[in-house]
C-alpha positions as CSV (number, residue, x, y, z in Angstrom):
1,M,55.0,-15.8,114.0
2,S,55.6,-12.1,114.6
3,R,57.2,-10.9,117.8
4,E,54.1,-8.8,118.6
5,L,51.8,-11.8,118.3
6,S,54.2,-13.8,120.5
7,D,54.1,-11.1,123.1
8,V,50.3,-11.1,123.1
9,Q,50.2,-14.9,123.5
10,A,52.7,-14.8,126.4
11,K,50.6,-12.2,128.2
12,L,47.5,-14.3,127.7
13,M,49.2,-17.4,129.1
14,E,50.5,-15.4,132.0
15,L,47.0,-14.2,133.0
16,Q,45.5,-17.7,132.5
17,A,48.3,-19.2,134.7
18,E,47.2,-16.7,137.4
19,G,43.7,-18.3,137.3
20,H,41.9,-15.7,135.2
21,S,40.0,-17.8,132.8
22,G,36.6,-16.1,133.2
23,D,35.0,-19.2,134.6
24,E,35.7,-18.6,138.2
25,P,33.5,-16.4,140.4
26,H,36.4,-14.0,141.2
27,C,36.7,-13.2,137.5
28,V,33.3,-11.4,137.3
29,G,34.1,-7.7,137.1
30,C,37.8,-8.4,137.7
31,E,40.2,-5.9,136.1
32,R,42.7,-8.7,135.3
33,Y,39.9,-10.7,133.6
34,N,38.9,-7.7,131.6
35,E,42.5,-7.4,130.5
36,L,42.5,-11.1,129.6
37,S,39.3,-10.5,127.5
38,R,41.0,-7.6,125.7
39,I,44.1,-9.6,125.1
40,E,42.2,-12.5,123.7
41,R,40.3,-10.3,121.3
42,E,43.6,-8.7,120.3
43,L,45.2,-12.1,119.8
44,I,42.3,-13.3,117.6
45,A,42.5,-10.1,115.5
46,K,46.2,-10.5,115.1
47,Q,45.9,-14.2,114.1
48,L,43.2,-13.3,111.5
49,D,45.4,-10.5,110.2
50,S,48.4,-12.8,110.0
51,D,46.7,-15.8,108.3
52,P,47.7,-15.7,104.6
53,V,45.5,-18.7,103.7
54,A,42.2,-18.3,105.6
55,H,42.3,-14.5,105.8
56,P,44.7,-12.9,103.3
57,S,45.1,-9.2,103.8
58,H,43.9,-8.3,100.3
59,Y,40.6,-10.0,101.0
60,T,40.1,-8.6,104.5
61,S,40.5,-4.9,103.4
62,G,36.8,-4.4,102.8
63,P,34.3,-2.1,104.5
64,V,33.4,-2.4,108.2
65,C,29.9,-3.8,109.1
66,P,27.9,-1.0,110.7
67,H,26.2,-3.5,113.0
68,C,29.1,-5.6,114.5
69,G,32.1,-3.4,113.6
70,K,34.0,-6.3,112.0
71,T,35.6,-6.0,108.5
72,I,33.5,-7.7,105.9
73,E,35.6,-10.3,104.1
74,C,35.4,-10.7,100.3
75,I,34.6,-14.4,100.6
76,T,31.5,-13.6,102.7
77,I,30.1,-11.8,99.6
78,T,31.5,-13.8,96.7
79,Q,30.5,-17.2,97.9
80,Q,26.9,-16.2,97.4
81,F,27.4,-15.9,93.6
82,N,28.4,-18.3,90.8
83,F,32.0,-18.7,89.8
84,N,32.1,-15.9,87.2
85,R,30.2,-13.3,89.1
86,G,32.1,-14.1,92.3
87,N,35.4,-13.7,90.6
88,A,34.4,-10.4,89.0
89,I,33.4,-9.1,92.5
90,K,36.7,-10.4,94.0
91,Y,38.8,-8.6,91.4
92,I,36.9,-5.4,91.8
93,W,37.1,-5.7,95.6
94,R,40.8,-6.1,95.7
95,A,41.8,-4.0,92.7
96,G,45.0,-2.3,93.6
97,V,45.1,-3.7,97.2
98,K,47.3,-6.7,96.6
99,D,49.5,-4.8,94.3
100,P,48.8,-1.1,93.6
101,A,50.8,-1.4,90.3
102,K,48.2,-3.9,89.0
103,E,45.0,-2.1,89.8
104,A,44.0,-1.8,86.1
105,E,44.9,-5.4,85.5
106,D,42.6,-6.5,88.3
107,L,39.8,-4.5,86.8
108,R,40.4,-6.1,83.4
109,K,40.2,-9.5,85.0
110,A,36.9,-8.5,86.5
111,I,35.7,-7.5,83.1
112,Q,36.9,-10.8,81.7
113,Y,34.8,-12.8,84.2
114,L,31.8,-10.6,83.4
115,E,32.3,-11.5,79.7
116,F,32.5,-15.2,80.6
117,E,29.2,-14.8,82.5
118,I,27.6,-13.0,79.6
119,A,28.8,-15.8,77.2
120,R,27.5,-18.4,79.6
121,L,24.1,-16.7,79.4
122,G,24.2,-17.0,75.6
123,F,25.0,-13.5,74.7
124,R,28.1,-12.0,73.1
125,S,29.4,-8.8,74.6
126,D,28.9,-6.8,71.4
127,Q,25.1,-7.7,71.5
128,A,24.5,-6.6,75.1
């Protein structure tokens, strides 16, 4: 765990120990509770950013939703497609993000998955 994340967690625990959980009447409009809410949001964001399994950085580098302001994750889009199409989208999405030196390789992988999908549909790429 990063030092920055540890600091945020320590501040959050300090505020909660003072009785600022948001459930008590004194928390409504309370400056310390507002700080707690801000810290909780910051902690959640840092945990998401630091989770290489559930939220790897090369999949969370997408566009920001204009409605909620959150980053759209690659998995949110790709899980709506079959394997070949989802993988093609994934490789286009992260082309050059995970490793800038492999951007062209990522795009070739996307093409390969599109070729797999075309073959699955019963067409050869030279007929399309």
